[in-house]
N, C-alpha and C positions, 0 to 999 in steps of 0.2 A: 641533630636528630637522630636516635636511634632507627636502625634500618632491619627490614627482614626480607629477604630476596627470597622469592619463591622461584622455585626450580622448574618444577615438573608434580603432574599428579596424574597416577597412572593404575588401575588396577593391575596387580602382579598374577597371571594366569599360570598353573601349572598344570602336568597331564593329570594329576590327581583332581581336578577341579574345573576341567572344561564339561562335566557332565551336569555341573551346576553351576549358578552363580555364587562366586564368593561373597562373604559380607562384610568385607573389608575394601579399603582402598589406600595406596602406598602413597607417600605425601613427602616430601624431601624439600629444605628449605636452609640456605645461609646465613648464619646471622653474625651481625656486626655490631658494635658497640655505638655510643654517642661518637665516638671519635673515628670511626668508619674503621675500625678494628676488629678482624675477627676474633668471634666468642669461643674459643678452643677448649677441649675436653673440658667441658662444664656443664652440669645439670641445668635445665631451663626450664621454667614451669610453662605451659601451653594450654590454651582454652580454643578449640577448634568448632567453629561452627558451619552448618550447610545453610545456607540464605537463599531463600527463593524468589524468583523474580526478578530483583534488583540487587546492588550492591549494597542496600540498606535494606534489603525486605525482612520479610518474616524469616525467623531461625527455625527451621523445622528439626533441625538437630544440633546437640551441643554436649561435647565432651571435653574432659582434661587428660593431659598427659603429662610425664616429667621426663623425657628423654635427656640424653646427653651427647653433646656437640661433639664430632670428630676431630682429627689434628686440622681439618678443613674449615673447620666451621660449619660443618654438614651436621643437620638433624635429619633423621628418619624415622617416619612413623608411619602406624597402619591405621589410619581413620576408620571407627567402628568397632575398635579393643580396646577404646579408652574408658576411663570413671564417666558413666553418661549422667549427665546433668537434666538433660531433657530430651525429648522425641525418641524415636526409632527408626535407627540407621535402617535397619531391614525394610521399615515401611515406605522408605523414601519411593513415589513414584517418578521415576526420572522421566518418565515420558511427558510427563506433564506440563514443565514447564521450564524454566532457564534457571541454573543455581550456581549459586558462588561460595564458595570456600573462605571465610576469614579464620586468620588467626592473630591470638592475642598471645604476648610472650613477656616473662619475666624472667629475664638473664640472673636473677638470685634462685631461681627452683620454685617460687611461691608462685601467690596468685595476683601480686601487685601487678597486673600487666600495664606494661608501658610501652610496648610496640604493638603496632597493630597493621594489620598487611589484609588484605580481601583482592581475589583473583576469579576471574569468571571460571567455569568448567567449560571449555570451547567446545566438548567434545565428551558427553558421557560415556565411559567404558562400556561396551556391547553389553558384555555380559551380567552388569547390573541392570542395563536399561531395557535386555531382552526380556526381563522379568517381569514389565510392568506394561509394556507397547508390543501388543498383539501382532500389531500392522508390521513388525520388523521382521516375522518370521520367514525366514526364505532369503533375506536380505544379506549383504556384506556386511563384513563387521570389521572394529580395527584389532590388529593382530592374524586376520585370516591370510595364508599364503595364495596369493591370486594373482592372476594376470602377471607373471614374471617377477614378482617381489612379493610384498608384505603391506598389507592395508594398512595405511596409519591415520585416514582421516574417513568419515563418512559421511553424506547428508542424502535426504528424500529416503530417508529410511534404509538407508543401504543400498539403494541404489546406485548409488554413484559417490564418488569419491578420490583419493589419492593413496597411490601405490608408490610404496619406495624401493629402491634395488637391491638385492639381499647383501651385498658387499660395497664397500666404499669403490671406486675406482681409481682411484690415484696410486695404488701401488703400495700405499703405506706410510709412502715418502712424502707425500703433497704435493699439488703442482699449482704452476702460475693461473690466475684470472686469465691473463694476458690483455692485449691492446692496452698497455702502459703510455699515457699521454694522448690518448685518441676518447674522445667523448663522444660514445656510441648513440646514435639517435634511439630514440624509442625504446631507452635499456633502462628507465627507472620506476618500472612499475614494480610496485611491492606486492602485489598479488598474483599476476598472470605471469609464473615461470615460463609459459612456452613461448610467451610472444615477445620477451625478454630473449631468449635463447636464439628465437630467430633471427632479431636483429643484432646480437652477438655473431654468430655464423655469417651473416650477410657482411659484416667489417672484414671478414677475413682474418681471424685470428690464427694465431701459430697453433701447429700439430701438437697434441697433448696436453692443451688446456683445458681447464675447466669444462665450459660450454662444448667443448670439441668433444671430450670424452664422453659426456653426456647423449650427444646428438648422435655421436656414431655406436652406442651402446646398444647392444640387442637382445638383451634378457628375456627369455621366454621366449624368444624369437619376437619380440614387438619393437617396433623401428620408431616408435613415438615418444621416446624417454626425453628427459629436459633437464636442463641445471634450475631448480626450484629458486622462485623466487623468495625474499626475505620473510614474508607472512608462511610460505608453504613450509620453510624451514622451521618455523617458531611451531608450528602445528605438527613439524615431525619430530621437534627436541620434548613436546609436553608425551611424548609416546615412547621416548626410548628405552625406559627401562623394561617396559613391556617386552618390544622388539627385541632388545637385548637378549631378556631371557627365553625368548622364544628360539631365537638362532642360535642362542650359546649352546650349542648341543656337547661340547666337552665340558662346560662346566668351569673354563678357565677364565671366564670373563671378557674374553677377547673375540674370538671367533665370531665373524660376520657382524659383530656389534658396533656400538658408538666408542669413539676416543673419548671418555670423560675425565681421565684420569690427568690431565696436565691442560692448563688453557694459552698454552702457547703455539705459535703455526705447526701445522703438521702434527698436531695431536687432538685437541679438543675442538679446534674451531674449521668450520664447514662453509665453503663458499656458496654464495645465493647469485644469482642471475640477476640483481636489483644492481645496478651501477650507482655508486655517490658521485664521483666527480670523474675527471679524466685521467686521474692518476689512482682513484681508487673505488672499492666495491664493497658490498657489505658481508661480513661473515658472520655465521651464527655460532656461539661459544658453546657446545653443549654442556661443557664442564658447569658454567655458571647459569647459563639460561639467558643470555642478552646477545645483542647485536651491537657490532659497531663496525665502522669505514674502516677498512685496512688496504696498503699499498697494494696495486693490482700483482704486483712483482713477488710478493709473499707467496710462500707453499704451503696451502692450506690444504683440507682433506676436500674430498667430494663424492656426494651420493647423487644418482639420480632419479628422478621420479616420472611419474605419469598419470594422467588421469582416466577415469572409466564412467 
């Protein structure tokens, strides 16, 4: 079966648009054919729908685009700038309900769509949400430099959320998860990285390993940083383009940002605190937007998070 792998959806903000909400949302996906081969350097037809309430809900906005995949099979589009079939992107009330992005793709560049994928907008970008959510005024928002890092997830109208450290903590070369051969008790939580990290530290991992780096980190003079869970890394990956843009002050695509250029260990893969087995733990590949259990002795990147 032909496949489309959704990587991320995030509003790209620049200094020129902070004063008002942008009327578009960036979206990227990797396209593969029926043989699971990357579809590279090829124009594809896409129909993008914003669905309300459920993954099969009413389409409040539909547009078409014809992007070209790059050498890695990646397409990059800006939802809200295509040929509109129905609805008004600007008029969507992001505060009113749950929304999903449905993509339909024709590998031949037409409108005979044979690939379909639907994914939930886990956290609507603040700049769009704030247009229609009066109660969010004064709350924290995705992309805000706050609490020693950068906010990448919010809830309760911005009163609470998650913050990522401004830099990777591994020095650019990656580090081990540690505790190879040890089944760490109470360390398989997919959502609670703080409790996972506490369990790892209690098992006495070696200095310089992933959880130790996060536990010892004091960015912004805060001491409650931890190694994120697999789910918390998923949420972070969903905003990595926005974070890269905000933190990449010199424009070279690397400063403070996430390594997306390669899926090999020490480049695009980040350790989570979620253990998979006595020999493996979950890593999240930011280049491709998926997670997998990896050998604890592999060298992968590390970014700390904290909650507020």
